[in-house]
C-alpha positions in Angstrom: 86.4 84.1 123.4 87.0 82.4 126.8 85.9 84.4 129.8 87.5 84.8 133.3 86.0 86.6 136.2 87.9 88.8 138.6 86.2 89.2 142.0 87.8 92.6 142.9 88.6 94.3 146.1 90.9 97.3 146.6 94.4 98.0 145.4 96.3 97.3 142.2 96.2 93.6 141.9 92.8 93.5 140.0 94.3 95.9 137.5 97.4 93.8 137.0 95.5 90.6 136.7 93.0 92.1 134.2 95.9 93.3 132.0 97.6 89.9 132.0 94.3 88.0 131.4 93.5 90.2 128.4 97.0 89.7 127.1 96.4 85.9 127.3 93.3 86.3 125.2 90.6 86.2 127.9 87.5 88.4 128.0 87.5 89.8 131.5 84.4 90.2 133.6 84.9 92.1 136.9 82.6 91.8 139.9 83.8 94.7 142.1 83.1 95.3 145.8 81.6 98.7 146.4 83.6 100.9 148.7 86.7 98.8 148.2 87.5 98.4 144.4 88.4 101.4 142.3 86.0 102.7 139.8 89.0 103.1 137.4 88.9 99.3 137.0 86.0 99.7 134.5 88.5 101.0 131.8 90.6 97.9 132.2 88.0 95.1 131.8 85.4 94.1 129.2 82.5 94.4 131.6 82.1 95.3 135.3 79.4 94.8 137.9 79.2 96.2 141.4 78.0 94.4 144.5 78.1 95.1 148.2 80.4 93.0 150.4 78.4 90.0 151.5 76.2 89.8 148.4 77.0 86.2 147.6 73.8 85.5 145.8 74.3 88.5 143.5 77.9 87.5 142.8 76.8 84.0 141.7 73.9 85.4 139.6 76.2 87.8 137.8 78.8 85.1 137.0 76.0 82.8 135.8 74.5 85.5 133.6 77.9 86.3 132.1 78.6 82.6 131.6 81.8 82.8 133.7 82.9 79.5 135.1 86.5 80.4 136.0 87.4 83.2 138.4 90.1 84.7 140.6 89.6 86.6 143.8 92.0 89.6 144.2 92.4 92.8 146.1 92.0 94.1 149.6 88.8 93.7 151.6 89.6 94.7 155.2 88.3 92.2 157.8 86.9 95.3 159.6 84.3 95.5 156.9 82.5 92.6 158.6 81.9 94.7 161.7 80.9 97.9 159.9 79.8 97.9 156.3 78.6 94.5 155.5 74.9 94.0 154.6 74.7 90.5 153.2 72.0 89.3 150.9 70.1 86.1 151.8 72.7 83.7 150.5 75.5 85.7 152.1 73.7 85.8 155.4 73.1 82.1 155.4 76.8 81.5 154.7 77.9 84.0 157.4 75.8 82.3 160.1 77.2 78.9 159.2 80.8 80.0 159.5 82.8 78.2 162.2 84.7 81.4 162.9 85.1 84.9 161.4 88.7 84.7 160.4 89.5 85.9 156.9 90.5 82.6 155.5 87.5 80.9 156.9 85.2 83.3 155.1 87.1 83.0 151.8 87.1 79.2 152.0 83.4 79.2 152.6 82.8 81.5 149.6 85.0 79.3 147.4 82.9 76.2 148.4 79.7 78.0 147.5 81.1 79.0 144.1 82.2 75.5 143.5 78.6 74.2 144.2 77.5 76.5 141.4 80.1 75.2 138.9 82.4 78.2 139.3 86.0 77.3 139.8 88.1 79.7 141.9 91.7 79.6 140.6 95.0 80.4 142.3 95.8 84.1 142.5 99.1 83.6 140.8 97.2 82.5 137.6 97.7 86.1 136.3 100.2 87.4 138.8 103.2 85.1 138.6 105.4 87.9 137.3 105.0 89.6 140.7 106.4 86.8 142.8 109.6 87.7 144.5 112.7 85.6 143.8 115.0 84.3 146.4 117.9 86.5 147.6 118.8 89.9 149.0 117.0 92.5 146.8 118.6 95.6 148.1 122.2 97.0 147.9 122.4 96.8 151.7 122.7 93.3 153.1 121.2 92.7 156.6 123.7 92.8 159.4 124.3 89.7 161.6 122.1 91.1 164.3 119.4 91.7 161.7 119.7 88.1 160.4 119.3 86.9 163.9 116.1 88.9 164.2 114.9 87.7 160.8 115.4 84.0 161.8 113.7 84.6 165.2 110.9 86.5 163.6 110.3 84.0 160.9 109.7 81.2 163.6 107.2 83.5 165.4 105.5 84.7 162.2 105.0 81.1 160.9 103.4 80.1 164.2 101.1 83.2 164.1 100.2 82.6 160.4 99.4 78.9 161.1 96.8 80.1 163.6 95.4 82.4 160.9 95.9 85.5 163.1 98.2 87.5 160.8 101.3 87.2 158.7 103.6 89.9 160.0 105.6 90.4 163.2 107.9 93.2 164.2 110.9 92.3 166.3 114.0 93.9 167.8 116.8 92.0 169.5 114.7 88.9 169.6 111.8 90.6 171.3 108.4 90.6 169.6 107.0 94.1 169.5 103.9 93.7 167.4 101.9 91.0 165.8 99.6 91.7 162.8 95.9 91.2 163.2 92.9 92.9 161.5 94.7 96.3 161.2 97.0 95.2 158.3 100.7 95.2 157.7 101.5 98.9 157.5 99.7 99.7 160.8 101.5 96.8 162.5 104.8 98.2 161.3 104.0 101.6 162.7 102.9 100.2 166.0 106.0 98.0 166.4 108.2 100.9 165.3 106.7 103.2 168.0 107.4 100.6 170.6 110.9 99.7 169.4 112.1 103.3 168.9 114.0 102.6 165.6 116.0 99.6 164.5 113.1 97.2 164.2 112.9 94.3 161.8 109.8 93.3 159.8 109.1 89.7 159.0 106.1 88.8 156.7 105.3 85.2 155.8 102.7 83.1 154.1 100.9 80.4 156.0 102.6 77.0 155.8 99.4 75.6 154.2 98.5 78.8 152.4 95.6 78.3 150.0 96.9 79.8 146.7 93.3 80.8 145.7 93.4 83.6 148.2 95.7 86.7 148.4 99.3 86.0 149.0 101.3 88.4 151.2 101.9 91.6 149.3 104.6 94.2 149.7 105.4 97.4 147.8 106.6 100.9 148.1 103.9 101.7 150.7 105.4 99.0 152.9 108.8 100.6 152.7 107.3 104.0 153.4 105.7 102.7 156.5 109.0 101.1 157.5 110.8 104.4 157.0 108.2 106.2 159.1 108.6 103.6 161.9 112.4 103.5 161.8 112.5 99.9 160.6 115.8 98.7 159.1 115.1 95.3 157.4 112.2 93.4 155.8 112.2 89.7 155.3 109.5 87.8 153.2 109.0 84.4 151.7 110.5 83.9 148.3 108.1 82.5 145.7 105.1 83.2 147.9 105.1 87.0 148.2 103.9 89.4 145.6 105.7 92.7 145.0 103.9 95.8 143.7 106.3 98.1 141.7 109.4 96.1 142.6 111.7 98.7 141.1 110.2 101.5 143.1 110.1 99.5 146.3 113.8 98.5 146.0 114.8 102.0 144.9 113.2 103.6 148.0 114.7 101.0 150.3 118.1 101.6 148.8 117.7 105.4 149.3 116.7 104.9 152.9 119.2 102.2 153.9 116.5 99.5 154.4 117.5 95.9 153.6 115.0 93.6 151.9 115.5 89.9 151.7 113.4 87.0 150.3 114.2 83.5 151.5 
């Protein structure tokens, strides 16, 4: 049976990908990041190995030993791990010190290059997640107001510029004023920060980079995103259609409808 590797961080994406890969007839080998990936993943894969963040040599050795030559990298590994928990092995340390910068995409690109040198192909994240991609259109019963559309259009320009610099993917705006820009803290905390400054009525815009490398995590939204928006008093969410993954779409849209939040993918 053909094998596929899942290099797993936190969240639900590794579970969803494992289920789809097995449905397609693959034997699934997970290499999970300690402190980030869930131990429950073991029940959803054929074999699992645990490594620390930064153990690049161990990752490559495991994939070689398992005879895995095709892999996907999925799940959350907060950038803040670099400054707190990471204890790289020798190969990881050598890669770390050769990095041109410490931005998330720079690290992931360097890891992909090292895997490629070892004959391990890192595939697009959508290989087993295509069913989660959001279609184009207004997804909720409430359509954004004209003022909200203006903020969405304005916010999209700003968010694309920020994303192209690899700083973050999300901006919080109100009446064409930028209240918060995402960085290492993540989307939900950015929403809360922007909501506190805007005092209700803010709009959330989340985009992918114009040159997004599809081997690395696409923007993800879900019920937790809407919960953060409700807490922050946000009224609309705009994302990129076809380049954004939705976790529990039904639950996300249901909560948005119940709270009067508009969600649009364009």
